[in-house]
Backbone as CSV, one residue per row, in Angstrom:
resi,resn,N_x,N_y,N_z,CA_x,CA_y,CA_z,C_x,C_y,C_z
1,MET,123.759,65.081,19.999,124.524,65.673,18.912,123.562,66.202,17.858
2,SER,123.874,67.376,17.357,123.079,67.915,16.263,123.918,68.923,15.500
3,ILE,123.587,69.088,14.226,124.251,70.083,13.397,123.187,70.868,12.649
4,THR,123.575,72.014,12.149,122.718,72.792,11.263,123.553,73.215,10.064
5,THR,122.896,73.426,8.954,123.564,73.971,7.775,122.824,75.234,7.368
6,VAL,123.570,76.181,6.848,122.983,77.463,6.481,123.866,78.117,5.426
7,ALA,123.249,78.902,4.561,124.026,79.675,3.595,124.825,80.736,4.343
8,HIS,126.088,80.881,3.970,127.008,81.834,4.598,127.512,82.733,3.485
9,LEU,127.021,83.960,3.424,127.317,84.872,2.329,128.645,85.577,2.546
10,ASN,129.405,85.711,1.479,130.726,86.341,1.517,130.654,87.667,0.775
11,LEU,130.825,88.748,1.499,130.723,90.080,0.930,131.998,90.854,1.250
12,ARG,132.101,92.053,0.768,133.274,92.877,1.091,132.784,94.267,1.487
13,GLY,132.641,94.456,2.812,132.232,95.744,3.339,130.736,95.975,3.364
14,ASP,129.942,95.030,2.860,128.489,95.200,2.772,127.696,94.217,3.632
15,ALA,128.368,93.415,4.442,127.664,92.364,5.184,126.593,92.942,6.114
16,ARG,126.917,94.003,6.837,125.929,94.576,7.763,124.702,95.077,6.996
17,ALA,124.922,95.777,5.897,123.797,96.289,5.108,122.957,95.133,4.563
18,ALA,123.605,94.067,4.102,122.867,92.916,3.594,122.045,92.264,4.709
19,LEU,122.661,92.072,5.863,121.940,91.462,6.985,120.774,92.339,7.431
20,GLU,120.970,93.655,7.427,119.874,94.560,7.789,118.727,94.457,6.792
21,LEU,119.055,94.348,5.498,118.015,94.173,4.487,117.252,92.875,4.731
22,TYR,117.972,91.773,4.930,117.310,90.483,5.116,116.454,90.475,6.382
23,ARG,116.902,91.164,7.426,116.080,91.263,8.639,114.817,92.063,8.338
24,SER,114.933,93.133,7.545,113.748,93.939,7.231,112.749,93.157,6.384
25,VAL,113.243,92.233,5.580,112.376,91.423,4.724,111.752,90.265,5.497
26,PHE,112.575,89.517,6.235,112.135,88.270,6.865,111.872,88.395,8.363
27,GLY,112.228,89.533,8.971,112.088,89.684,10.417,113.188,88.933,11.138
28,GLY,113.075,88.858,12.448,114.037,88.103,13.228,115.075,88.968,13.902
29,ASP,116.084,88.312,14.397,117.150,88.967,15.141,118.428,88.994,14.327
30,LEU,119.117,90.120,14.387,120.394,90.283,13.709,121.496,90.341,14.762
31,VAL,122.522,89.541,14.567,123.718,89.591,15.398,124.888,89.842,14.459
32,ALA,125.730,90.799,14.810,126.903,91.092,13.983,128.093,91.346,14.897
33,VAL,129.143,90.589,14.684,130.385,90.729,15.435,131.415,91.311,14.472
34,THR,131.972,92.441,14.830,132.960,93.067,13.961,134.348,92.492,14.237
35,TYR,135.260,92.785,13.330,136.650,92.388,13.555,137.182,93.054,14.832
36,ARG,136.747,94.279,15.097,137.152,94.972,16.320,136.626,94.218,17.550
37,ASP,135.334,93.829,17.511,134.745,93.089,18.632,135.531,91.820,18.943
38,ALA,136.000,91.151,17.900,136.691,89.867,18.052,138.199,90.018,18.243
39,HIS,138.658,91.254,18.326,140.096,91.515,18.487,140.902,90.868,17.365
40,SER,140.384,90.981,16.126,141.030,90.385,14.958,141.254,91.407,13.851
41,VAL,141.521,92.631,14.212,141.726,93.689,13.222,143.106,93.534,12.592
42,THR,143.133,93.379,11.280,144.406,93.355,10.563,144.569,94.614,9.722
43,GLU,143.460,95.214,9.316,143.471,96.467,8.565,142.568,97.453,9.312
44,PRO,143.110,98.561,9.796,142.301,99.506,10.578,141.015,99.951,9.878
45,ASP,141.053,100.114,8.556,139.857,100.545,7.821,138.756,99.483,7.825
46,GLU,139.100,98.255,8.191,138.135,97.149,8.176,137.689,96.739,9.586
47,ALA,138.071,97.503,10.587,137.791,97.143,11.983,136.303,96.974,12.258
48,ASP,135.459,97.772,11.613,134.026,97.692,11.868,133.283,96.828,10.849
49,TRP,134.028,96.142,10.004,133.401,95.177,9.108,132.930,93.975,9.911
50,VAL,131.991,93.241,9.356,131.421,92.089,10.043,132.320,90.869,9.850
51,MET,132.794,90.348,10.970,133.583,89.115,10.940,132.659,87.901,10.993
52,TRP,131.537,88.052,11.676,130.530,86.993,11.759,129.197,87.660,12.020
53,GLY,128.220,87.310,11.217,126.893,87.868,11.422,125.821,86.916,10.939
54,GLU,124.629,87.124,11.480,123.508,86.289,11.056,122.195,86.998,11.307
55,VAL,121.187,86.560,10.568,119.794,86.906,10.831,119.070,85.580,10.978
56,ARG,118.302,85.490,12.062,117.540,84.265,12.341,116.149,84.692,12.798
57,SER,115.132,84.112,12.147,113.755,84.463,12.511,113.035,83.263,13.114
58,ASP,111.989,83.558,13.874,111.160,82.498,14.456,110.446,81.684,13.376
59,ALA,110.308,82.281,12.183,109.635,81.582,11.081,110.546,80.563,10.402
60,GLY,111.831,80.535,10.772,112.750,79.555,10.202,113.787,80.121,9.258
61,PHE,113.705,81.420,8.942,114.720,82.015,8.075,116.035,82.096,8.833
62,HIS,117.131,81.770,8.148,118.456,81.868,8.755,119.470,82.070,7.640
63,VAL,120.280,83.105,7.762,121.373,83.358,6.834,122.532,83.937,7.634
64,MET,123.744,83.593,7.233,124.947,84.146,7.853,125.690,84.962,6.798
65,ALA,126.509,85.907,7.260,127.295,86.712,6.320,128.524,87.251,7.021
66,TYR,129.551,87.528,6.219,130.729,88.214,6.737,131.377,89.019,5.632
67,ASP,132.249,89.941,6.055,133.020,90.750,5.120,134.391,90.112,4.945
68,VAL,134.673,89.673,3.733,135.963,89.060,3.423,137.038,90.133,3.554
69,PRO,138.041,89.913,4.400,139.084,90.932,4.551,139.875,91.120,3.259
70,SER,140.427,92.315,3.101,141.156,92.625,1.866,142.402,91.765,1.687
71,ALA,142.901,91.161,2.754,144.070,90.284,2.640,143.736,88.969,1.939
72,ARG,142.450,88.667,1.804,142.016,87.420,1.171,141.408,87.745,-0.188
73,PRO,141.715,86.949,-1.204,141.130,87.212,-2.524,139.600,87.163,-2.479
74,TRP,138.980,88.071,-3.214,137.524,88.108,-3.287,137.124,88.872,-4.518
75,SER,136.135,88.372,-5.199,135.575,89.064,-6.338,134.073,88.839,-6.311
76,ARG,133.325,89.909,-6.425,131.868,89.824,-6.367,131.383,88.774,-7.379
77,GLY,130.577,87.864,-6.910,130.032,86.829,-7.779,130.866,85.565,-7.841
78,GLU,132.113,85.608,-7.380,132.947,84.414,-7.294,132.992,84.010,-5.833
79,ASP,132.721,82.761,-5.550,132.667,82.298,-4.161,131.715,83.154,-3.332
80,PRO,130.474,83.371,-3.819,129.590,84.281,-3.100,129.046,83.715,-1.787
81,PHE,129.270,82.421,-1.537,128.758,81.855,-0.295,129.601,80.669,0.135
82,PHE,129.479,80.320,1.400,129.997,79.081,1.967,128.799,78.262,2.405
83,VAL,129.001,76.990,2.597,128.027,76.192,3.329,128.601,76.060,4.731
84,SER,127.852,76.545,5.700,128.302,76.529,7.090,127.668,75.345,7.805
85,VAL,128.501,74.523,8.434,128.030,73.399,9.245,128.463,73.694,10.675
86,ARG,127.475,73.881,11.542,127.751,74.194,12.947,127.225,73.051,13.792
87,GLY,128.064,72.606,14.697,127.669,71.527,15.585,127.972,71.870,17.026
88,THR,127.508,71.015,17.909,127.759,71.219,19.333,128.778,70.235,19.882
89,ASP,129.094,69.215,19.115,129.998,68.158,19.562,131.288,68.205,18.737
90,PRO,132.415,68.536,19.364,133.676,68.618,18.617,134.036,67.323,17.880
91,ALA,133.743,66.174,18.453,134.058,64.900,17.793,133.232,64.735,16.515
92,GLU,131.976,65.119,16.581,131.111,65.011,15.408,131.580,65.958,14.300
93,VAL,131.901,67.194,14.666,132.383,68.164,13.679,133.697,67.666,13.071
94,THR,134.572,67.119,13.881,135.847,66.585,13.389,135.629,65.446,12.409
95,THR,134.668,64.577,12.689,134.360,63.468,11.772,133.895,64.002,10.424
96,TYR,133.001,65.004,10.423,132.549,65.590,9.159,133.729,66.219,8.412
97,TRP,134.588,66.908,9.155,135.771,67.539,8.568,136.640,66.498,7.870
98,GLU,136.921,65.412,8.565,137.787,64.372,8.007,137.199,63.788,6.731
99,ARG,135.900,63.596,6.714,135.250,63.036,5.520,135.242,64.032,4.362
100,LEU,134.928,65.296,4.667,134.900,66.320,3.613,136.284,66.639,3.073
101,SER,137.311,66.473,3.896,138.654,66.902,3.487,139.322,65.954,2.501
102,GLU,138.754,64.770,2.281,139.341,63.845,1.296,139.254,64.477,-0.091
103,GLY,140.400,64.751,-0.687,140.458,65.356,-2.011,140.185,66.855,-2.009
104,ALA,140.094,67.461,-0.834,139.772,68.885,-0.727,141.036,69.723,-0.571
105,THR,140.862,71.028,-0.737,141.911,71.993,-0.455,141.576,72.660,0.877
106,VAL,142.445,72.504,1.847,142.205,73.108,3.153,142.589,74.585,3.086
107,VAL,141.638,75.443,3.392,141.865,76.887,3.394,142.335,77.328,4.781
108,VAL,141.626,76.872,5.817,141.992,77.123,7.217,141.888,75.779,7.929
109,PRO,142.968,75.254,8.469,142.913,73.954,9.138,141.941,73.961,10.318
110,LEU,141.309,72.823,10.562,140.403,72.684,11.694,141.214,72.779,12.985
111,ALA,140.929,73.803,13.777,141.697,74.066,15.000,140.916,75.053,15.864
112,PRO,141.323,75.230,17.096,140.678,76.244,17.936,140.845,77.638,17.321
113,ALA,139.818,78.454,17.511,139.841,79.842,17.046,139.373,80.726,18.193
114,GLY,139.563,82.019,18.068,139.182,82.938,19.127,137.708,82.927,19.466
115,TRP,136.863,82.480,18.540,135.422,82.508,18.748,134.808,81.112,18.848
116,SER,135.619,80.084,18.687,135.071,78.725,18.682,136.130,77.721,19.115
117,PRO,135.713,76.664,19.816,136.665,75.611,20.176,137.273,74.917,18.954
118,LEU,136.528,74.888,17.847,137.024,74.328,16.586,136.438,75.116,15.429
119,TYR,137.280,75.441,14.458,136.849,76.151,13.259,137.779,75.737,12.130
120,GLY,137.214,75.503,10.950,138.026,75.214,9.781,137.271,75.528,8.511
121,MET,138.030,75.717,7.423,137.438,76.011,6.117,138.166,75.191,5.073
122,LEU,137.388,74.583,4.175,137.986,73.835,3.072,137.120,73.957,1.842
123,THR,137.744,73.745,0.684,137.015,73.691,-0.586,137.087,72.253,-1.061
124,ASP,135.911,71.641,-1.187,135.894,70.213,-1.533,136.258,69.992,-2.997
125,ARG,136.344,68.754,-3.387,136.802,68.420,-4.742,135.820,68.857,-5.821
126,PHE,134.630,69.339,-5.406,133.647,69.836,-6.364,133.644,71.359,-6.445
127,GLY,134.536,72.005,-5.666,134.629,73.456,-5.682,133.733,74.161,-4.685
128,VAL,133.062,73.405,-3.807,132.186,73.994,-2.789,133.019,74.278,-1.542
129,THR,132.927,75.502,-1.031,133.661,75.871,0.178,132.769,75.657,1.393
130,TRP,133.313,74.918,2.345,132.621,74.564,3.584,133.326,75.207,4.765
131,VAL,132.545,75.714,5.710,133.049,76.210,6.983,132.426,75.321,8.052
132,LEU,133.259,74.684,8.861,132.772,73.839,9.946,133.243,74.432,11.256
133,ASP,132.352,74.455,12.242,132.762,74.941,13.557,131.871,74.388,14.645
134,VAL,132.373,74.526,15.860,131.602,74.170,17.048,130.949,75.463,17.517
135,ALA,129.623,75.445,17.605,128.872,76.643,17.959,128.950,76.921,19.454
136,VAL,129.196,78.160,19.778,129.136,78.629,21.162,128.360,79.939,21.156
137,ALA,127.714,80.239,22.251,126.956,81.479,22.344,127.908,82.668,22.345
138,TYR,127.548,83.694,21.617,128.346,84.913,21.596,127.993,85.761,22.808
139,ASP,129.005,86.155,23.557,128.819,86.979,24.738,129.618,88.261,24.564
140,PRO,128.940,89.370,24.170,129.675,90.604,23.942,130.387,91.115,25.190
141,ALA,129.907,90.763,26.360,130.533,91.226,27.598,131.892,90.559,27.810
142,ALA,132.119,89.413,27.171,133.380,88.701,27.327,134.471,89.287,26.450
143,GLN,134.135,90.211,25.576,135.120,90.774,24.650,135.962,91.825,25.285
């Protein structure tokens, strides 16, 4: 069992540009999955926005980012990031979820999602928003 934590930036329409900048600065690989790629388009104008993206370098740099859909409240500078906890063991992720959810506001209940066996989002009693999920390899050919 193992988990990782990483800053998860919340942008609106700029996630790809931000990830490209961070890759140009720190090097590494950029992966970006659009709402279209994930078959999760709710607004046609947002189909090519990043639903999940990251830059990861061999030197240890790692950042994630996504474009907050217009259906969800967002204001630049408010809630600019999540803390993302990714694990490989659903039981372990569920245990962390249960502990973090005490006194928290659940934004998205922990449940299966189209891209992960388990995914959930909550804001803890201190106002920190956490995203927990079970990590699986992204396979664009499976889309």
